[in-house]
C-alpha positions, 0 to 999 in steps of 0.5 A: 172095336175101334180105340182111337186117340186124340190125335187120331180124331184130329187126323180123321177130321182133317181128312174129312175136311180135305174131302169136303174142300175138294168137293167145294173146289170142283164147283168153283171154276176160279179154284178148279183152274189152278188145281188143273195146272198143278195136276198137269205138272209132272213134278206136282203129280209125282210129289202129290202121289208120294204125299198120298202114300205117306198119308195113307200109311198115317191113316192106317196107323191111326186106325186102332182096333181093340181085341182080345189077345191070344196066348201062345197056346192058342187060347184067348187071354183075359187081357185086351190088346190095341193094335193099328191096322198098320201093325196088323199088316206089318206083323212079320216085321213087328213080331220078328225081334232078334236079340240085338243089332244086325246089319241090313240083309244079314243072317248073323248077329253084328257082334261076336258072342261066346257060343258052345258047339255040340261037343261043348267047345266054346268059341267066338263066332257070329251067331245065326239070327233067329228069324232073318235068313232062317229059311236058308240051310247054307246062307253063305251060298244061297242068300244072294240068289234068294234075295235076287229071286225075291226082288224079281218076284216082288217086281212082278207082283208090283207090276201085276197090281199096277197092270190091274190098276191101269186096266181100270183106268182104261175102262173108266176112260170115255173112249177106252183109250190111253189118250195122249192129252192126259199128261197128269194121268200118265204121270200118276200111273208111272209114279204108281208103277215105281211105288208098287214095285218098291212095295212089292219088293219089300213085301217079298223081302221083309218076311225073310230078312231085316231089310234095314237091319235091327236096333239094340233090342233087336227090333226091325228098323224098317218097322220103326221108320214106317211107324214114325211116319204118323208122328211126322205127319201129326207134328207137321199137320196139326201144328200147321192147323194151330198156327195158320188161323192165328197168323192169317187173322193177325197178319191181315188185320195188322196190315189192313187196319194199321193204327193201334191194331197194327201196333198191338199185333206188332208188339205181340209177335215182336215180343214172342219172337224175342223169346228163344223158341227152344227154351219156350218149348222146353219150359212148356213141355216140362210143365206138361210133364209135371202135370201128367206125372201129378195126375196119372189117373187121367192117362189109362195107358202109356199110349194115352200119355205119349199121345197127350204129350205129342198133342201138347207139343203140336199146340206149343209149336203152333202157338210159338211159330206163327210170327214169321207168317204173320209178319210176311202177311202184314207186309203184303197186306200193306202193299195190297191195300193201296192197290186201285181195286181195293181203293175202288171197293172202299170208295163204293162202300164195300165193307172192310170185312168183305174187302179182306175176304174177297180182295186181300185174302186171295192175293196172299194165299200163294204166300200162305201156301208156300210158307205153310208147306215150308213150315211143315217141312221145318216142323218135321225136321224140328221134331228130330232136333227136339227129340235129340235134346229129350224135349220132343215126343215121348221116348216110347213113341216111334219117331224119326227124332227118337231114331236119330237120338238113339243113333248118336251112341251107335255111331260111336261103336266100332264098327259103326251101327249106321242103318238107324240113322240112314233109315230115318234120314231116307224117310224124312228126306222123302217126305220133306222133299215131296212137300217142298216140290208140291208147294212150289208147283201150288204156289206157281199155280195160285199166284195171281201175278203169274201169267197163264 
């Protein structure tokens, strides 16, 4: 049976809202044309494909199933276990826990240990790992050829999957041909070819090697990085949803009505901007921690407690991060309200609310879109900073910030344990770069001042 958390409901609600928005957009020509420009752009299509892959992983991690656990003997246990669909799919990574650190693609531990041989003689050696490379009898001689063979087989499986998808696209085409005019379709297919190739290679290597190594407790770093995707999406998306209505409403009202309305809103965002953001977030998080510690009966498990802290962090970040967009929209609305078409609408008696909805809001949406995605990127990065100073997500949660936080001591080791930091950087960089590139294309398509 399903066992969803509060953030899971919000994520699925957002997806349903996006699907409804897509159907609404298809019926309106003035909205459909800009999106056609977006998906005719190679950069827009590639970045959108990458974002969809991250979103799919986040949805799989948000689909939690509660079932009866099974003992090692194969008999059913009395306890129930809650795992996401992603956890079940990544069972080879989740269950293959080593003793401690190991480097990427290593078959031995990262540090020497005192090991006794069959004759009882003790010596300092690099012990074999329990899972990585266990299928090899002579790893020093066989590992390179084995990794190469698995990479090739992964590319082959990824290519076959892509070929099946490509065949479906051909069958779905009206003229059953790969038309030269469908530039967006071509770009999507070539992007999927690259992604299927990467996924195919990982699916072949991950059950036999730790592709990105293991951490201090022997957990697979690739598994941690993939599980952290959901936290990054929740931080960026939910915080943006909280911030957006406040910023748009107050920004438009301040710029359009001026007078005491403008003075009051300026006072609000000026006062809030004057408070150091990190201190305000830290104070709110600490108060939330005290409340959760004093009311343990409200949280039935560690996951519930961690999810509530994540949700509170999103709300706090949303309430404290709307001032920049509000100030920008106020300035733009002050300029738009003096335009001839707005003055003409006022002269013929159009209501102020209708003017804001039909004339002002569409002309500031390009600013909203680019600012929202930039804020999304900044919030994903901010989670890493907040977790580094221990006021971010719960330490028991998977997040790139927690990975970076744990890496600061690993970087002081000799030799350096670098792979946790690099893994968090690669995944975070991919998500933020794709979001920024997609935002640039969307802004250019929706900017009413752009010449088509």
